[in-house]
N, CA, C, O and the ligand as a Tripos MOL2 file, in Angstrom:
@<TRIPOS>MOLECULE
protein
  309   307    78     0     0
PROTEIN
NO_CHARGES

@<TRIPOS>ATOM
      1 N           8.7380   81.2040  -32.1850 N.3       1 MET1
      2 CA          7.8780   81.8980  -31.1530 C.3       1 MET1
      3 C           8.7600   82.8010  -30.2940 C.2       1 MET1
      4 O           9.8770   82.4490  -29.9130 O.2       1 MET1
      5 N           8.2070   83.9790  -30.0070 N.am      2 ARG2
      6 CA          8.8780   84.9190  -29.1250 C.3       2 ARG2
      7 C           8.8030   84.4970  -27.7220 C.2       2 ARG2
      8 O           7.7720   83.9770  -27.2950 O.2       2 ARG2
      9 N           9.9150   84.7040  -26.9150 N.am      3 MET3
     10 CA          9.8530   84.3970  -25.5630 C.3       3 MET3
     11 C           8.8820   85.3140  -24.8370 C.2       3 MET3
     12 O           8.8110   86.5120  -25.1130 O.2       3 MET3
     13 N           8.1460   84.7400  -23.9170 N.am      4 GLY4
     14 CA          7.2810   85.6630  -23.0880 C.3       4 GLY4
     15 C           5.9750   86.0010  -23.7870 C.2       4 GLY4
     16 O           5.2380   86.8780  -23.3370 O.2       4 GLY4
     17 N           5.6820   85.3080  -24.8890 N.am      5 GLU5
     18 CA          4.4500   85.6470  -25.6500 C.3       5 GLU5
     19 C           3.2290   85.2700  -24.7910 C.2       5 GLU5
     20 O           3.1800   84.2100  -24.1670 O.2       5 GLU5
     21 N           2.2850   86.1530  -24.7890 N.am      6 HIS6
     22 CA          1.1170   85.9220  -23.9820 C.3       6 HIS6
     23 C          -0.1520   85.7730  -24.8790 C.2       6 HIS6
     24 O          -0.1890   86.2320  -26.0210 O.2       6 HIS6
     25 N          -1.1130   85.1530  -24.3400 N.am      7 TYR7
     26 CA         -2.3170   84.8520  -25.1840 C.3       7 TYR7
     27 C          -3.5680   85.3560  -24.3850 C.2       7 TYR7
     28 O          -3.6400   85.2890  -23.1580 O.2       7 TYR7
     29 N          -4.5500   85.8700  -25.2000 N.am      8 PRO8
     30 CA         -5.7530   86.4380  -24.5960 C.3       8 PRO8
     31 C          -6.5530   85.3990  -23.7960 C.2       8 PRO8
     32 O          -6.5380   84.2090  -24.1090 O.2       8 PRO8
     33 N          -7.2200   85.8570  -22.8030 N.am      9 ALA9
     34 CA         -8.0530   84.9500  -21.9980 C.3       9 ALA9
     35 C          -9.0640   84.2450  -22.8660 C.2       9 ALA9
     36 O          -9.6530   84.8510  -23.7610 O.2       9 ALA9
     37 N          -9.2710   82.9520  -22.6040 N.am     10 GLY10
     38 CA        -10.2230   82.2510  -23.3670 C.3      10 GLY10
     39 C          -9.5710   81.4160  -24.4350 C.2      10 GLY10
     40 O         -10.1330   80.4160  -24.8820 O.2      10 GLY10
     41 N          -8.3540   81.8320  -24.8600 N.am     11 GLN11
     42 CA         -7.5890   81.0550  -25.8710 C.3      11 GLN11
     43 C          -7.0810   79.8190  -25.2280 C.2      11 GLN11
     44 O          -6.3320   79.9030  -24.2550 O.2      11 GLN11
     45 N          -7.4580   78.6360  -25.7350 N.am     12 LYS12
     46 CA         -7.1070   77.3470  -25.1200 C.3      12 LYS12
     47 C          -5.9010   76.7190  -25.7620 C.2      12 LYS12
     48 O          -5.1990   75.9180  -25.1430 O.2      12 LYS12
     49 N          -5.6610   77.0790  -26.9940 N.am     13 GLU13
     50 CA         -4.5000   76.4010  -27.6890 C.3      13 GLU13
     51 C          -3.9290   77.4350  -28.6840 C.2      13 GLU13
     52 O          -4.5900   78.3850  -29.1050 O.2      13 GLU13
     53 N          -2.6610   77.1790  -29.0220 N.am     14 ALA14
     54 CA         -1.9630   78.0730  -29.9680 C.3      14 ALA14
     55 C          -0.9560   77.2120  -30.7410 C.2      14 ALA14
     56 O          -0.4290   76.2200  -30.2390 O.2      14 ALA14
     57 N          -0.7160   77.6440  -31.9930 N.am     15 GLU15
     58 CA          0.2750   76.9210  -32.7490 C.3      15 GLU15
     59 C           1.6680   77.4770  -32.4240 C.2      15 GLU15
     60 O           1.9050   78.6840  -32.3880 O.2      15 GLU15
     61 N           2.5670   76.5240  -32.1930 N.am     16 ALA16
     62 CA          3.9260   76.8470  -31.8620 C.3      16 ALA16
     63 C           4.8890   75.8110  -32.3140 C.2      16 ALA16
     64 O           4.4790   74.6700  -32.5270 O.2      16 ALA16
     65 N           6.1650   76.1280  -32.4790 N.am     17 TRP17
     66 CA          7.1410   75.0860  -32.8210 C.3      17 TRP17
     67 C           7.3230   74.1370  -31.6680 C.2      17 TRP17
     68 O           7.4640   74.5540  -30.5190 O.2      17 TRP17
     69 N           7.3200   72.7830  -31.9950 N.am     18 CYS18
     70 CA          7.5870   71.7970  -30.9890 C.3      18 CYS18
     71 C           8.9200   71.0930  -31.3560 C.2      18 CYS18
     72 O           9.0600   70.5310  -32.4420 O.2      18 CYS18
     73 N           9.8770   71.1410  -30.4320 N.am     19 ALA19
     74 CA         11.2450   70.5210  -30.7040 C.3      19 ALA19
     75 C          11.1230   69.0480  -30.7800 C.2      19 ALA19
     76 O          11.8820   68.4100  -31.5100 O.2      19 ALA19
     77 N          10.1800   68.4530  -30.0420 N.am     20 ARG20
     78 CA         10.0410   66.9740  -30.0800 C.3      20 ARG20
     79 C           9.4000   66.5240  -31.3510 C.2      20 ARG20
     80 O           9.8500   65.5550  -31.9620 O.2      20 ARG20
     81 N           8.3360   67.2140  -31.7780 N.am     21 CYS21
     82 CA          7.6080   66.8050  -33.0250 C.3      21 CYS21
     83 C           8.4350   67.3210  -34.2270 C.2      21 CYS21
     84 O           8.2400   66.8410  -35.3440 O.2      21 CYS21
     85 N           9.3360   68.2690  -34.0250 N.am     22 ARG22
     86 CA         10.1320   68.9230  -35.0610 C.3      22 ARG22
     87 C           9.1920   69.5740  -36.1760 C.2      22 ARG22
     88 O           9.4530   69.4930  -37.3760 O.2      22 ARG22
     89 N           8.1560   70.1810  -35.6980 N.am     23 ARG23
     90 CA          7.2630   70.9610  -36.5960 C.3      23 ARG23
     91 C           6.3670   71.7980  -35.7830 C.2      23 ARG23
     92 O           6.3680   71.7110  -34.5550 O.2      23 ARG23
     93 N           5.5730   72.6370  -36.4530 N.am     24 PHE24
     94 CA          4.5740   73.4440  -35.7280 C.3      24 PHE24
     95 C           3.4060   72.6210  -35.3740 C.2      24 PHE24
     96 O           2.8200   71.9780  -36.2450 O.2      24 PHE24
     97 N           3.0320   72.6070  -34.1230 N.am     25 THR25
     98 CA          1.9480   71.8960  -33.6190 C.3      25 THR25
     99 C           1.0590   72.7360  -32.6550 C.2      25 THR25
    100 O           1.4110   73.8550  -32.2840 O.2      25 THR25
    101 N          -0.1130   72.1520  -32.2630 N.am     26 LEU26
    102 CA         -0.8820   72.8710  -31.3240 C.3      26 LEU26
    103 C          -0.3640   72.6640  -29.9250 C.2      26 LEU26
    104 O          -0.0690   71.5440  -29.5070 O.2      26 LEU26
    105 N          -0.2630   73.7320  -29.2290 N.am     27 HIS27
    106 CA          0.1780   73.7310  -27.8310 C.3      27 HIS27
    107 C          -0.9830   74.1790  -26.9100 C.2      27 HIS27
    108 O          -1.8260   74.9940  -27.2840 O.2      27 HIS27
    109 N          -0.9830   73.6330  -25.7480 N.am     28 ARG28
    110 CA         -2.0390   74.1240  -24.7940 C.3      28 ARG28
    111 C          -1.5470   75.4780  -24.2970 C.2      28 ARG28
    112 O          -0.3590   75.7440  -24.1150 O.2      28 ARG28
    113 N          -2.6060   76.3420  -24.0870 N.am     29 VAL29
    114 CA         -2.2960   77.6150  -23.4390 C.3      29 VAL29
    115 C          -2.7780   77.6170  -22.0180 C.2      29 VAL29
    116 O          -3.9660   77.4390  -21.7470 O.2      29 VAL29
    117 N          -1.8440   77.8210  -21.1060 N.am     30 ASP30
    118 CA         -2.1250   77.7550  -19.6980 C.3      30 ASP30
    119 C          -2.4840   79.2180  -19.1740 C.2      30 ASP30
    120 O          -1.7660   80.1930  -19.3930 O.2      30 ASP30
    121 N          -3.5840   79.2550  -18.5150 N.am     31 HIS31
    122 CA         -3.9760   80.4990  -17.9040 C.3      31 HIS31
    123 C          -3.8980   80.4690  -16.4440 C.2      31 HIS31
    124 O          -4.5550   79.6520  -15.7990 O.2      31 HIS31
    125 N          -3.0820   81.3720  -15.8640 N.am     32 PRO32
    126 CA         -2.8260   81.3220  -14.4510 C.3      32 PRO32
    127 C          -4.1390   81.7940  -13.7130 C.2      32 PRO32
    128 O          -4.9260   82.5750  -14.2490 O.2      32 PRO32
    129 N          -4.3170   81.2970  -12.5090 N.am     33 VAL33
    130 CA         -5.4180   81.6960  -11.6880 C.3      33 VAL33
    131 C          -4.8690   82.4050  -10.4280 C.2      33 VAL33
    132 O          -4.0210   81.8250   -9.7500 O.2      33 VAL33
    133 N          -5.3010   83.5980  -10.0960 N.am     34 PRO34
    134 CA         -6.2340   84.4100  -10.8700 C.3      34 PRO34
    135 C          -5.5780   84.8890  -12.1830 C.2      34 PRO34
    136 O          -4.3520   84.9040  -12.2930 O.2      34 PRO34
    137 N          -6.4350   85.2960  -13.2160 N.am     35 PRO35
    138 CA         -5.8650   85.6300  -14.5480 C.3      35 PRO35
    139 C          -4.8370   86.7670  -14.3770 C.2      35 PRO35
    140 O          -5.0540   87.7730  -13.7010 O.2      35 PRO35
    141 N          -3.7180   86.5210  -15.0410 N.am     36 ALA36
    142 CA         -2.6590   87.5000  -14.9830 C.3      36 ALA36
    143 C          -2.9540   88.5950  -16.0380 C.2      36 ALA36
    144 O          -3.7030   88.3590  -16.9860 O.2      36 ALA36
    145 N          -2.3760   89.7530  -15.8670 N.am     37 LYS37
    146 CA         -2.5370   90.8030  -16.8030 C.3      37 LYS37
    147 C          -2.0850   90.4700  -18.2170 C.2      37 LYS37
    148 O          -2.7070   90.8490  -19.2100 O.2      37 LYS37
    149 N          -0.9740   89.7430  -18.2610 N.am     38 GLY38
    150 CA         -0.3700   89.4330  -19.5430 C.3      38 GLY38
    151 C          -1.1450   88.4260  -20.2920 C.2      38 GLY38
    152 O          -0.9660   88.3340  -21.5060 O.2      38 GLY38
    153 N          -2.0160   87.6390  -19.6660 N.am     39 GLY39
    154 CA         -2.7410   86.6160  -20.3770 C.3      39 GLY39
    155 C          -2.0940   85.2480  -20.1360 C.2      39 GLY39
    156 O          -1.2980   85.0370  -19.2220 O.2      39 GLY39
    157 N          -2.5280   84.2720  -21.0920 N.am     40 GLY40
    158 CA         -2.0620   82.9490  -20.9000 C.3      40 GLY40
    159 C          -0.6370   82.7700  -21.4450 C.2      40 GLY40
    160 O          -0.1320   83.5540  -22.2490 O.2      40 GLY40
    161 N          -0.0260   81.6870  -20.9540 N.am     41 ARG41
    162 CA          1.3830   81.3720  -21.3620 C.3      41 ARG41
    163 C           1.2760   80.1170  -22.1430 C.2      41 ARG41
    164 O           0.3620   79.3170  -21.9470 O.2      41 ARG41
    165 N           2.2360   79.9360  -23.0580 N.am     42 LEU42
    166 CA          2.2510   78.7330  -23.9270 C.3      42 LEU42
    167 C           2.5970   77.5280  -23.0940 C.2      42 LEU42
    168 O           3.6130   77.4700  -22.4010 O.2      42 LEU42
    169 N           1.6870   76.5510  -23.1970 N.am     43 GLY43
    170 CA          1.8940   75.3160  -22.4020 C.3      43 GLY43
    171 C           2.4890   74.2000  -23.2680 C.2      43 GLY43
    172 O           3.0680   74.4860  -24.3160 O.2      43 GLY43
    173 N           2.3590   72.9430  -22.8530 N.am     44 PRO44
    174 CA          2.9490   71.7890  -23.6070 C.3      44 PRO44
    175 C           2.2750   71.4750  -24.9170 C.2      44 PRO44
    176 O           1.1160   71.8320  -25.1280 O.2      44 PRO44
    177 N           2.9660   70.8340  -25.7650 N.am     45 CYS45
    178 CA          2.4730   70.4250  -27.0840 C.3      45 CYS45
    179 C           1.2960   69.4110  -26.8370 C.2      45 CYS45
    180 O           1.4240   68.5260  -25.9900 O.2      45 CYS45
    181 N           0.2120   69.5400  -27.5420 N.am     46 ILE46
    182 CA         -0.9130   68.6570  -27.3800 C.3      46 ILE46
    183 C          -1.1560   67.8670  -28.6810 C.2      46 ILE46
    184 O          -2.2050   67.2380  -28.8200 O.2      46 ILE46
    185 N          -0.2430   67.8840  -29.6030 N.am     47 ASP47
    186 CA         -0.3900   67.1740  -30.8640 C.3      47 ASP47
    187 C          -0.5510   65.6710  -30.5750 C.2      47 ASP47
    188 O           0.1500   65.1210  -29.7250 O.2      47 ASP47
    189 N          -1.4590   65.0250  -31.2750 N.am     48 LYS48
    190 CA         -1.7130   63.5950  -31.0130 C.3      48 LYS48
    191 C          -0.4940   62.7150  -31.3690 C.2      48 LYS48
    192 O          -0.3770   61.6000  -30.8610 O.2      48 LYS48
    193 N           0.4180   63.2100  -32.2400 N.am     49 ASP49
    194 CA          1.5270   62.4810  -32.5700 C.3      49 ASP49
    195 C           2.8530   62.8290  -31.7170 C.2      49 ASP49
    196 O           3.9540   62.3380  -31.9650 O.2      49 ASP49
    197 N           2.6050   63.6970  -30.7300 N.am     50 HIS50
    198 CA          3.7430   64.1170  -29.9000 C.3      50 HIS50
    199 C           4.2320   62.9900  -29.0720 C.2      50 HIS50
    200 O           3.4680   62.4030  -28.3060 O.2      50 HIS50
    201 N           5.5500   62.6510  -29.2070 N.am     51 PRO51
    202 CA          6.0790   61.5720  -28.3860 C.3      51 PRO51
    203 C           5.8970   61.7730  -26.8980 C.2      51 PRO51
    204 O           6.3740   62.7830  -26.3820 O.2      51 PRO51
    205 N           5.2520   60.9000  -26.1850 N.am     52 PRO52
    206 CA          5.0430   61.1010  -24.7710 C.3      52 PRO52
    207 C           6.3920   61.1460  -24.0010 C.2      52 PRO52
    208 O           7.3740   60.4840  -24.3380 O.2      52 PRO52
    209 N           6.3500   61.9900  -22.9370 N.am     53 LEU53
    210 CA          7.4990   62.0420  -22.1210 C.3      53 LEU53
    211 C           7.6900   60.7700  -21.2760 C.2      53 LEU53
    212 O           6.6800   60.1550  -20.9350 O.2      53 LEU53
    213 N           8.8550   60.3480  -20.9280 N.am     54 GLY54
    214 CA          9.0360   59.2100  -20.0690 C.3      54 GLY54
    215 C           9.1780   57.8870  -20.7600 C.2      54 GLY54
    216 O           9.3740   56.8490  -20.1290 O.2      54 GLY54
    217 N           9.0770   57.9380  -22.0730 N.am     55 LEU55
    218 CA          9.3360   56.6580  -22.8180 C.3      55 LEU55
    219 C          10.8550   56.4860  -22.9190 C.2      55 LEU55
    220 O          11.6110   57.4220  -23.1780 O.2      55 LEU55
    221 N          11.2550   55.2090  -22.6940 N.am     56 SER56
    222 CA         12.6180   54.9470  -22.8260 C.3      56 SER56
    223 C          12.9290   54.7780  -24.3130 C.2      56 SER56
    224 O          12.0290   54.6250  -25.1390 O.2      56 SER56
    225 N          14.2310   54.8110  -24.6350 N.am     57 ARG57
    226 CA         14.6780   54.6840  -26.0570 C.3      57 ARG57
    227 C          14.0960   53.3750  -26.6880 C.2      57 ARG57
    228 O          13.6760   53.3430  -27.8440 O.2      57 ARG57
    229 N          14.1010   52.2850  -25.8360 N.am     58 ALA58
    230 CA         13.5800   51.0690  -26.3720 C.3      58 ALA58
    231 C          12.0670   51.1260  -26.6560 C.2      58 ALA58
    232 O          11.5620   50.5460  -27.6170 O.2      58 ALA58
    233 N          11.4210   51.8110  -25.8220 N.am     59 GLN59
    234 CA          9.9630   51.9310  -25.9980 C.3      59 GLN59
    235 C           9.6740   52.7610  -27.1530 C.2      59 GLN59
    236 O           8.7250   52.5020  -27.8940 O.2      59 GLN59
    237 N          10.4970   53.8070  -27.3510 N.am     60 LEU60
    238 CA         10.3270   54.6750  -28.5590 C.3      60 LEU60
    239 C          10.5570   53.9350  -29.8320 C.2      60 LEU60
    240 O           9.8400   54.1500  -30.8100 O.2      60 LEU60
    241 N          11.5610   53.0470  -29.8570 N.am     61 LYS61
    242 CA         11.9110   52.2960  -30.9660 C.3      61 LYS61
    243 C          10.7250   51.2910  -31.2650 C.2      61 LYS61
    244 O          10.3500   51.0840  -32.4190 O.2      61 LYS61
    245 N          10.1820   50.7070  -30.2150 N.am     62 ARG62
    246 CA          9.0150   49.7690  -30.4250 C.3      62 ARG62
    247 C           7.8610   50.5090  -31.0270 C.2      62 ARG62
    248 O           7.1660   50.0150  -31.9150 O.2      62 ARG62
    249 N           7.6590   51.7760  -30.4980 N.am     63 LYS63
    250 CA          6.5810   52.5550  -30.9330 C.3      63 LYS63
    251 C           6.6770   52.8510  -32.4290 C.2      63 LYS63
    252 O           5.7370   52.6780  -33.2050 O.2      63 LYS63
    253 N           7.9490   53.3380  -32.7970 N.am     64 GLU64
    254 CA          8.2050   53.5910  -34.1950 C.3      64 GLU64
    255 C           7.9600   52.4330  -35.1040 C.2      64 GLU64
    256 O           7.4480   52.5720  -36.2140 O.2      64 GLU64
    257 N           8.3620   51.2120  -34.5750 N.am     65 LYS65
    258 CA          8.2370   50.0560  -35.3970 C.3      65 LYS65
    259 C           6.7730   49.7150  -35.5730 C.2      65 LYS65
    260 O           6.3610   49.3840  -36.6850 O.2      65 LYS65
    261 N           5.9700   49.7790  -34.5250 N.am     66 SER66
    262 CA          4.5390   49.4480  -34.7070 C.3      66 SER66
    263 C           3.8610   50.4460  -35.5700 C.2      66 SER66
    264 O           2.9130   50.0830  -36.2670 O.2      66 SER66
    265 N           4.2790   51.6880  -35.5770 N.am     67 GLU67
    266 CA          3.7060   52.7150  -36.4480 C.3      67 GLU67
    267 C           4.1230   52.4040  -37.8850 C.2      67 GLU67
    268 O           3.3420   52.5500  -38.8250 O.2      67 GLU67
    269 N           5.3510   51.9800  -38.0230 N.am     68 LYS68
    270 CA          5.8080   51.6300  -39.4150 C.3      68 LYS68
    271 C           5.0750   50.4320  -39.9360 C.2      68 LYS68
    272 O           4.7020   50.3700  -41.1070 O.2      68 LYS68
    273 N           4.8710   49.4820  -39.0610 N.am     69 ASP69
    274 CA          4.1090   48.3180  -39.4540 C.3      69 ASP69
    275 C           2.6030   48.6500  -39.8630 C.2      69 ASP69
    276 O           2.0070   48.0570  -40.7620 O.2      69 ASP69
    277 N           2.0860   49.6350  -39.1140 N.am     70 ALA70
    278 CA          0.7040   50.0660  -39.3450 C.3      70 ALA70
    279 C           0.6020   50.7330  -40.6950 C.2      70 ALA70
    280 O          -0.4400   50.6990  -41.3500 O.2      70 ALA70
    281 N           1.7300   51.3580  -41.1120 N.am     71 GLN71
    282 CA          1.7490   52.0680  -42.4270 C.3      71 GLN71
    283 C           1.9410   51.1280  -43.5800 C.2      71 GLN71
    284 O           1.7460   51.4810  -44.7420 O.2      71 GLN71
    285 N           2.3420   49.8780  -43.2240 N.am     72 ASN72
    286 CA          2.6000   48.8980  -44.2630 C.3      72 ASN72
    287 C           1.7390   47.6060  -44.1390 C.2      72 ASN72
    288 O           2.2750   46.5180  -43.9330 O.2      72 ASN72
    289 N           0.4490   47.7450  -44.2640 N.am     73 PRO73
    290 CA         -0.5050   46.6520  -43.9510 C.3      73 PRO73
    291 C          -0.2180   45.4460  -44.8700 C.2      73 PRO73
    292 O          -0.6330   44.3270  -44.5680 O.2      73 PRO73
    293 N           0.4820   45.6740  -45.9750 N.am     74 ARG74
    294 CA          0.7150   44.5520  -46.9270 C.3      74 ARG74
    295 C           1.5680   43.4730  -46.3350 C.2      74 ARG74
    296 O           1.5210   42.3100  -46.7360 O.2      74 ARG74
    297 N           2.3770   43.9020  -45.3340 N.am     75 LEU75
    298 CA          3.2430   42.8570  -44.6800 C.3      75 LEU75
    299 C           2.4620   41.6990  -44.0430 C.2      75 LEU75
    300 O           2.9810   40.6020  -43.8330 O.2      75 LEU75
    301 N           1.1770   42.0020  -43.7440 N.am     76 PHE76
    302 CA          0.3520   41.0270  -43.0370 C.3      76 PHE76
    303 C          -0.5420   40.2960  -43.9420 C.2      76 PHE76
    304 O          -1.3640   39.5060  -43.4790 O.2      76 PHE76
    305 N          -0.4280   40.5230  -45.2910 N.am     77 GLU77
    306 CA         -1.3510   39.8430  -46.1820 C.3      77 GLU77
    307 C          -0.7950   38.4050  -46.4800 C.2      77 GLU77
    308 O          -1.4190   37.6430  -47.2190 O.2      77 GLU77
    309 ZN          5.0630   67.8930  -29.8960 Zn       78 ZN78
@<TRIPOS>BOND
     1     1     2 1
     2     2     3 1
     3     3     4 2
     4     3     5 am
     5     5     6 1
     6     6     7 1
     7     7     8 2
     8     7     9 am
     9     9    10 1
    10    10    11 1
    11    11    12 2
    12    11    13 am
    13    13    14 1
    14    14    15 1
    15    15    16 2
    16    15    17 am
    17    17    18 1
    18    18    19 1
    19    19    20 2
    20    19    21 am
    21    21    22 1
    22    22    23 1
    23    23    24 2
    24    23    25 am
    25    25    26 1
    26    26    27 1
    27    27    28 2
    28    27    29 am
    29    29    30 1
    30    30    31 1
    31    31    32 2
    32    31    33 am
    33    33    34 1
    34    34    35 1
    35    35    36 2
    36    35    37 am
    37    37    38 1
    38    38    39 1
    39    39    40 2
    40    39    41 am
    41    41    42 1
    42    42    43 1
    43    43    44 2
    44    43    45 am
    45    45    46 1
    46    46    47 1
    47    47    48 2
    48    47    49 am
    49    49    50 1
    50    50    51 1
    51    51    52 2
    52    51    53 am
    53    53    54 1
    54    54    55 1
    55    55    56 2
    56    55    57 am
    57    57    58 1
    58    58    59 1
    59    59    60 2
    60    59    61 am
    61    61    62 1
    62    62    63 1
    63    63    64 2
    64    63    65 am
    65    65    66 1
    66    66    67 1
    67    67    68 2
    68    67    69 am
    69    69    70 1
    70    70    71 1
    71    71    72 2
    72    71    73 am
    73    73    74 1
    74    74    75 1
    75    75    76 2
    76    75    77 am
    77    77    78 1
    78    78    79 1
    79    79    80 2
    80    79    81 am
    81    81    82 1
    82    82    83 1
    83    83    84 2
    84    83    85 am
    85    85    86 1
    86    86    87 1
    87    87    88 2
    88    87    89 am
    89    89    90 1
    90    90    91 1
    91    91    92 2
    92    91    93 am
    93    93    94 1
    94    94    95 1
    95    95    96 2
    96    95    97 am
    97    97    98 1
    98    98    99 1
    99    99   100 2
   100    99   101 am
   101   101   102 1
   102   102   103 1
   103   103   104 2
   104   103   105 am
   105   105   106 1
   106   106   107 1
   107   107   108 2
   108   107   109 am
   109   109   110 1
   110   110   111 1
   111   111   112 2
   112   111   113 am
   113   113   114 1
   114   114   115 1
   115   115   116 2
   116   115   117 am
   117   117   118 1
   118   118   119 1
   119   119   120 2
   120   119   121 am
   121   121   122 1
   122   122   123 1
   123   123   124 2
   124   123   125 am
   125   125   126 1
   126   126   127 1
   127   127   128 2
   128   127   129 am
   129   129   130 1
   130   130   131 1
   131   131   132 2
   132   131   133 am
   133   133   134 1
   134   134   135 1
   135   135   136 2
   136   135   137 am
   137   137   138 1
   138   138   139 1
   139   139   140 2
   140   139   141 am
   141   141   142 1
   142   142   143 1
   143   143   144 2
   144   143   145 am
   145   145   146 1
   146   146   147 1
   147   147   148 2
   148   147   149 am
   149   149   150 1
   150   150   151 1
   151   151   152 2
   152   151   153 am
   153   153   154 1
   154   154   155 1
   155   155   156 2
   156   155   157 am
   157   157   158 1
   158   158   159 1
   159   159   160 2
   160   159   161 am
   161   161   162 1
   162   162   163 1
   163   163   164 2
   164   163   165 am
   165   165   166 1
   166   166   167 1
   167   167   168 2
   168   167   169 am
   169   169   170 1
   170   170   171 1
   171   171   172 2
   172   171   173 am
   173   173   174 1
   174   174   175 1
   175   175   176 2
   176   175   177 am
   177   177   178 1
   178   178   179 1
   179   179   180 2
   180   179   181 am
   181   181   182 1
   182   182   183 1
   183   183   184 2
   184   183   185 am
   185   185   186 1
   186   186   187 1
   187   187   188 2
   188   187   189 am
   189   189   190 1
   190   190   191 1
   191   191   192 2
   192   191   193 am
   193   193   194 1
   194   194   195 1
   195   195   196 2
   196   195   197 am
   197   197   198 1
   198   198   199 1
   199   199   200 2
   200   199   201 am
   201   201   202 1
   202   202   203 1
   203   203   204 2
   204   203   205 am
   205   205   206 1
   206   206   207 1
   207   207   208 2
   208   207   209 am
   209   209   210 1
   210   210   211 1
   211   211   212 2
   212   211   213 am
   213   213   214 1
   214   214   215 1
   215   215   216 2
   216   215   217 am
   217   217   218 1
   218   218   219 1
   219   219   220 2
   220   219   221 am
   221   221   222 1
   222   222   223 1
   223   223   224 2
   224   223   225 am
   225   225   226 1
   226   226   227 1
   227   227   228 2
   228   227   229 am
   229   229   230 1
   230   230   231 1
   231   231   232 2
   232   231   233 am
   233   233   234 1
   234   234   235 1
   235   235   236 2
   236   235   237 am
   237   237   238 1
   238   238   239 1
   239   239   240 2
   240   239   241 am
   241   241   242 1
   242   242   243 1
   243   243   244 2
   244   243   245 am
   245   245   246 1
   246   246   247 1
   247   247   248 2
   248   247   249 am
   249   249   250 1
   250   250   251 1
   251   251   252 2
   252   251   253 am
   253   253   254 1
   254   254   255 1
   255   255   256 2
   256   255   257 am
   257   257   258 1
   258   258   259 1
   259   259   260 2
   260   259   261 am
   261   261   262 1
   262   262   263 1
   263   263   264 2
   264   263   265 am
   265   265   266 1
   266   266   267 1
   267   267   268 2
   268   267   269 am
   269   269   270 1
   270   270   271 1
   271   271   272 2
   272   271   273 am
   273   273   274 1
   274   274   275 1
   275   275   276 2
   276   275   277 am
   277   277   278 1
   278   278   279 1
   279   279   280 2
   280   279   281 am
   281   281   282 1
   282   282   283 1
   283   283   284 2
   284   283   285 am
   285   285   286 1
   286   286   287 1
   287   287   288 2
   288   287   289 am
   289   289   290 1
   290   290   291 1
   291   291   292 2
   292   291   293 am
   293   293   294 1
   294   294   295 1
   295   295   296 2
   296   295   297 am
   297   297   298 1
   298   298   299 1
   299   299   300 2
   300   299   301 am
   301   301   302 1
   302   302   303 1
   303   303   304 2
   304   303   305 am
   305   305   306 1
   306   306   307 1
   307   307   308 2
@<TRIPOS>SUBSTRUCTURE
     1 MET1         2 RESIDUE 1 A MET
     2 ARG2         6 RESIDUE 1 A ARG
     3 MET3        10 RESIDUE 1 A MET
     4 GLY4        14 RESIDUE 1 A GLY
     5 GLU5        18 RESIDUE 1 A GLU
     6 HIS6        22 RESIDUE 1 A HIS
     7 TYR7        26 RESIDUE 1 A TYR
     8 PRO8        30 RESIDUE 1 A PRO
     9 ALA9        34 RESIDUE 1 A ALA
    10 GLY10       38 RESIDUE 1 A GLY
    11 GLN11       42 RESIDUE 1 A GLN
    12 LYS12       46 RESIDUE 1 A LYS
    13 GLU13       50 RESIDUE 1 A GLU
    14 ALA14       54 RESIDUE 1 A ALA
    15 GLU15       58 RESIDUE 1 A GLU
    16 ALA16       62 RESIDUE 1 A ALA
    17 TRP17       66 RESIDUE 1 A TRP
    18 CYS18       70 RESIDUE 1 A CYS
    19 ALA19       74 RESIDUE 1 A ALA
    20 ARG20       78 RESIDUE 1 A ARG
    21 CYS21       82 RESIDUE 1 A CYS
    22 ARG22       86 RESIDUE 1 A ARG
    23 ARG23       90 RESIDUE 1 A ARG
    24 PHE24       94 RESIDUE 1 A PHE
    25 THR25       98 RESIDUE 1 A THR
    26 LEU26      102 RESIDUE 1 A LEU
    27 HIS27      106 RESIDUE 1 A HIS
    28 ARG28      110 RESIDUE 1 A ARG
    29 VAL29      114 RESIDUE 1 A VAL
    30 ASP30      118 RESIDUE 1 A ASP
    31 HIS31      122 RESIDUE 1 A HIS
    32 PRO32      126 RESIDUE 1 A PRO
    33 VAL33      130 RESIDUE 1 A VAL
    34 PRO34      134 RESIDUE 1 A PRO
    35 PRO35      138 RESIDUE 1 A PRO
    36 ALA36      142 RESIDUE 1 A ALA
    37 LYS37      146 RESIDUE 1 A LYS
    38 GLY38      150 RESIDUE 1 A GLY
    39 GLY39      154 RESIDUE 1 A GLY
    40 GLY40      158 RESIDUE 1 A GLY
    41 ARG41      162 RESIDUE 1 A ARG
    42 LEU42      166 RESIDUE 1 A LEU
    43 GLY43      170 RESIDUE 1 A GLY
    44 PRO44      174 RESIDUE 1 A PRO
    45 CYS45      178 RESIDUE 1 A CYS
    46 ILE46      182 RESIDUE 1 A ILE
    47 ASP47      186 RESIDUE 1 A ASP
    48 LYS48      190 RESIDUE 1 A LYS
    49 ASP49      194 RESIDUE 1 A ASP
    50 HIS50      198 RESIDUE 1 A HIS
    51 PRO51      202 RESIDUE 1 A PRO
    52 PRO52      206 RESIDUE 1 A PRO
    53 LEU53      210 RESIDUE 1 A LEU
    54 GLY54      214 RESIDUE 1 A GLY
    55 LEU55      218 RESIDUE 1 A LEU
    56 SER56      222 RESIDUE 1 A SER
    57 ARG57      226 RESIDUE 1 A ARG
    58 ALA58      230 RESIDUE 1 A ALA
    59 GLN59      234 RESIDUE 1 A GLN
    60 LEU60      238 RESIDUE 1 A LEU
    61 LYS61      242 RESIDUE 1 A LYS
    62 ARG62      246 RESIDUE 1 A ARG
    63 LYS63      250 RESIDUE 1 A LYS
    64 GLU64      254 RESIDUE 1 A GLU
    65 LYS65      258 RESIDUE 1 A LYS
    66 SER66      262 RESIDUE 1 A SER
    67 GLU67      266 RESIDUE 1 A GLU
    68 LYS68      270 RESIDUE 1 A LYS
    69 ASP69      274 RESIDUE 1 A ASP
    70 ALA70      278 RESIDUE 1 A ALA
    71 GLN71      282 RESIDUE 1 A GLN
    72 ASN72      286 RESIDUE 1 A ASN
    73 PRO73      290 RESIDUE 1 A PRO
    74 ARG74      294 RESIDUE 1 A ARG
    75 LEU75      298 RESIDUE 1 A LEU
    76 PHE76      302 RESIDUE 1 A PHE
    77 GLU77      306 RESIDUE 1 A GLU
    78 ZN78       309 GROUP 0 **** ****
């Protein structure tokens, strides 16, 4: 993504590289009030798999583990 990229009014989301997801994801487009000439600015990643901010390393590890377990339902048979 180019720095300072602007988005037209009404555009609510845009695809951009997310460093935390390590792939292209949907990001929110923030529109300043009153509307700026340049349009909306790229906001935070809104991908459903985006790791939430504020999670400790231990919490992240637990989250990864529960996701791994969810992908291997055979473990519970
Ligand atoms: Zn993300």
